[in-house]
C-alpha positions as CSV (number, residue, x, y, z in Angstrom):
1,M,93.7,132.9,110.5
2,S,96.4,134.4,112.8
3,F,96.8,136.3,116.1
4,S,99.3,138.6,117.8
5,I,100.1,139.8,121.3
6,G,103.2,141.4,123.0
7,N,106.3,140.4,125.1
8,K,108.9,137.6,124.6
9,F,106.9,134.5,125.5
10,A,104.0,135.9,123.6
11,T,106.2,136.5,120.6
12,D,107.5,132.9,120.7
13,L,103.9,131.8,121.1
14,V,102.7,133.8,118.1
15,N,105.5,132.4,115.9
16,H,104.6,128.8,116.9
17,V,100.9,129.2,116.5
18,N,100.9,131.2,113.2
19,S,103.4,128.8,111.7
20,R,101.1,125.8,112.4
21,L,98.0,127.8,111.3
22,D,99.6,128.7,108.0
23,K,100.3,125.0,107.3
24,I,96.7,124.1,108.3
25,K,95.4,126.8,106.0
26,V,97.5,125.5,103.0
27,G,96.3,121.9,103.7
28,F,92.7,123.1,104.0
29,E,92.8,124.9,100.7
30,K,94.4,121.9,98.9
31,N,92.2,119.2,100.5
32,R,89.1,118.1,98.7
33,Y,87.2,117.0,101.8
34,K,87.6,120.1,103.9
35,A,85.3,119.3,106.8
36,E,87.0,115.9,107.3
37,F,90.5,117.6,107.1
38,I,89.6,120.1,109.9
39,K,88.3,117.3,112.1
40,E,91.5,115.2,111.5
41,E,93.6,118.3,112.4
42,L,91.7,118.8,115.7
43,D,92.0,115.1,116.5
44,L,95.7,115.3,115.9
45,I,96.1,118.4,118.1
46,E,94.2,116.6,120.9
47,K,96.5,113.6,120.7
48,E,99.6,115.9,120.7
49,I,98.2,117.6,123.9
50,T,97.7,114.2,125.5
51,T,101.2,113.0,124.5
52,L,102.8,116.2,125.9
53,Y,100.8,115.9,129.1
54,N,102.1,112.4,129.6
55,S,105.7,113.2,128.6
56,D,106.6,114.8,132.0
57,V,104.2,114.6,135.0
58,K,106.2,117.1,137.0
59,L,106.2,119.7,134.3
60,N,102.6,119.1,133.6
61,T,101.8,119.8,137.3
62,V,103.9,123.0,137.3
63,F,102.2,124.1,134.1
64,H,98.8,124.1,135.9
65,K,100.4,126.1,138.8
66,I,101.5,128.7,136.2
67,Q,97.9,128.9,135.0
68,E,96.6,129.4,138.5
69,L,99.2,132.2,139.1
70,L,98.2,134.0,135.9
71,K,94.5,133.8,136.9
72,A,95.2,135.2,140.3
73,D,97.3,138.0,139.1
74,K,96.2,139.5,135.7
75,D,99.3,141.7,135.5
76,L,101.7,138.8,135.7
77,Q,103.5,137.8,132.5
78,Y,104.2,134.3,131.4
79,Q,108.0,134.7,131.8
80,E,107.6,135.8,135.4
81,A,105.2,133.0,136.2
82,I,107.6,130.4,134.7
83,K,110.5,131.9,136.6
84,L,108.6,131.8,139.9
85,C,107.2,128.3,139.4
86,A,110.6,126.9,138.2
87,S,112.3,128.1,141.3
88,E,109.6,127.0,143.8
89,N,109.2,123.6,142.3
90,N,112.9,122.9,141.6
91,V,112.5,122.3,137.8
92,N,114.7,123.5,135.0
93,R,113.5,126.9,133.8
94,K,114.2,126.3,130.1
95,S,112.5,122.9,130.2
96,L,109.5,124.5,131.8
97,Y,109.5,127.4,129.3
98,D,109.6,125.0,126.3
99,F,106.9,122.7,127.8
100,T,104.6,125.6,128.6
101,L,105.2,127.2,125.2
102,Q,104.4,123.9,123.4
103,L,101.3,123.2,125.5
104,K,100.0,126.8,125.3
105,S,100.6,126.8,121.5
106,L,98.5,123.6,121.0
107,Y,95.6,125.0,123.1
108,T,95.8,128.3,121.2
109,I,95.9,126.6,117.8
110,K,92.9,124.4,118.7
111,E,90.9,127.5,119.8
112,K,91.9,129.5,116.8
113,I,90.7,126.7,114.5
114,K,87.4,126.4,116.2
115,E,86.9,130.1,116.2
116,H,87.9,130.6,112.5
117,F,85.8,127.7,111.3
118,N,82.9,128.3,113.7
119,I,83.1,124.8,115.2
120,S,80.7,124.0,118.1
121,Q,82.4,122.9,121.3
122,K,79.7,120.2,121.9
123,S,79.5,118.7,118.4
124,N,82.9,119.5,117.0
125,S,81.1,119.9,113.7
126,V,82.1,122.3,111.0
127,K,79.2,124.7,110.2
128,R,78.8,124.6,106.4
129,E,77.5,128.2,106.1
130,H,80.6,129.6,107.8
131,L,83.0,127.4,105.7
132,E,82.7,128.1,102.0
133,I,83.3,124.5,101.0
134,T,82.0,122.1,98.4
135,E,82.6,118.6,99.6
136,K,82.1,116.1,96.8
137,T,80.2,113.5,98.7
138,D,78.7,113.3,102.2
139,T,79.0,109.5,102.1
140,E,77.1,107.0,104.0
141,D,80.4,106.0,105.6
142,Q,80.9,109.4,107.1
143,R,77.3,109.7,108.3
144,N,77.5,106.2,109.9
145,E,80.7,107.2,111.7
146,Q,78.8,109.8,113.7
147,T,76.9,107.0,115.5
148,L,79.7,104.5,116.0
149,S,81.4,103.9,119.4
150,P,84.6,105.9,120.1
151,T,86.6,102.7,119.5
152,T,85.1,102.0,116.1
153,K,85.3,105.7,115.1
154,D,89.0,105.6,115.7
155,Y,89.3,103.3,112.6
156,T,89.3,106.1,110.1
157,I,89.4,105.8,106.3
158,A,93.1,106.7,106.4
159,R,93.8,103.9,108.8
160,K,91.8,101.4,106.8
161,V,93.8,102.3,103.7
162,L,97.1,102.1,105.6
163,T,96.2,98.7,106.9
164,M,95.2,97.4,103.5
165,S,98.4,99.0,102.0
166,Y,100.6,96.8,104.2
167,L,98.6,93.7,103.4
168,L,98.4,94.2,99.6
169,N,101.9,95.4,99.2
170,F,103.1,92.2,100.9
171,I,101.2,90.2,98.3
172,Y,102.6,92.2,95.4
173,E,106.2,91.8,96.7
174,S,105.7,88.0,97.3
175,D,104.3,87.3,93.9
176,V,106.6,88.5,91.1
177,E,104.0,87.7,88.5
178,T,101.5,90.1,90.1
179,F,101.5,93.6,88.6
180,E,100.3,96.5,90.7
181,P,96.8,97.6,89.6
182,D,96.1,101.3,89.3
183,K,95.0,103.4,92.3
184,T,91.4,103.5,91.1
185,N,91.1,99.7,91.2
186,I,92.8,99.6,94.6
187,A,90.5,102.2,96.0
188,R,87.5,100.4,94.7
189,F,88.7,97.1,96.1
190,I,89.4,98.6,99.6
191,Q,86.1,100.3,99.7
192,S,84.3,97.0,98.8
193,M,86.2,95.2,101.6
194,V,85.8,97.7,104.5
195,S,83.1,100.2,103.7
196,M,79.6,100.2,105.3
197,Q,78.0,101.4,102.1
198,D,77.5,100.2,98.6
199,Q,80.4,100.7,96.3
200,S,80.6,104.2,94.9
201,K,79.9,104.4,91.2
202,N,82.4,107.3,90.9
203,I,85.3,106.0,93.0
204,I,87.5,109.0,92.0
205,N,85.0,111.2,93.8
206,S,85.5,109.4,97.1
207,N,87.6,109.6,100.3
208,Y,88.9,106.2,99.6
209,Y,90.5,107.3,96.3
210,D,92.0,110.4,98.0
211,K,93.6,108.3,100.8
212,V,94.8,105.6,98.4
213,R,96.6,108.3,96.3
214,S,98.2,109.8,99.4
215,L,99.0,106.7,101.5
216,F,99.0,103.5,99.5
217,G,102.5,102.2,99.4
218,K,103.7,105.4,101.1
219,P,103.6,104.8,104.9
220,Y,106.2,107.5,105.2
221,D,103.4,110.0,104.4
222,A,101.2,108.7,107.2
223,N,101.0,110.5,110.5
224,V,102.5,108.9,113.6
225,Q,99.2,108.4,115.4
226,D,97.8,106.4,112.4
227,L,100.9,104.3,112.2
228,I,100.8,103.5,115.9
229,Y,97.1,102.6,115.7
230,V,97.6,100.2,112.7
231,K,100.7,98.7,114.4
232,E,98.6,97.9,117.5
233,K,96.0,96.2,115.3
234,F,98.7,94.0,113.6
235,E,100.3,93.4,117.0
236,S,97.0,92.1,118.4
237,I,96.8,89.3,115.8
238,G,100.5,88.4,115.8
239,M,101.4,89.9,112.4
240,N,104.9,90.8,113.6
241,L,106.3,91.4,110.1
242,F,104.1,94.5,109.7
243,V,104.8,95.5,113.3
244,K,108.5,95.6,112.5
245,Q,108.0,97.5,109.3
246,I,105.9,100.1,111.1
247,D,108.4,100.3,114.0
248,A,111.1,101.0,111.4
249,E,109.0,103.7,109.8
250,L,108.4,105.3,113.2
251,V,112.1,105.4,113.9
252,K,112.8,107.1,110.6
253,K,110.2,109.7,111.4
254,K,111.7,110.3,114.9
255,N,115.2,110.6,113.5
256,K,114.0,113.1,110.8
257,K,112.7,115.4,113.6
258,Q,116.0,115.4,115.4
């Protein structure tokens, strides 16, 4: 899953895209629930595109002017289009270059994933015959999520586990006599509290167990979008202790990137 084209901008684009695709491929091969993994990756990319769009309105506007120039003149290269638009719109050329590279990379990554995994534009579903995968369970939870409203669908299993992680760890820390049960029992408890289906007989074979293993007590392993979503939920009911904890985690993540 890679691509290649020529010239400097294209070389930078290839490096950005292939680096991300390599990480996605590794994650895909390691993940037990492959279809869900790809869907989460696409959702993450969409959110990154939206965040980048909103980060600088002027650069976003100029980015679209670049696309219009490239459509009008098929021989025009990205570097030339960026130089022209930076000058005409009085924006910093390097900032415009970086913004364009990031946004173009995200769009390209999204299209390469859809092309590689044969994902329908309309349904965004992974076609099983094109993906040689063996998911352990197509749970009732997953099937029900297809019919939920967009707001409800946003509350993914990862976010449910993350929410319960904050709540349960607070109890463990408050009660010195309470010992932490094993991850199997935690997964079974969380599923019984938040799931729309009967409790799985083989909890180890479930999405809940996977998410508990990767996220429970480890908010530093959660992605930023999930942390923000859970933070907003706690904020809405005045649980400021958890809001502060998540804010601190988000600051750590931001500092690590710098």
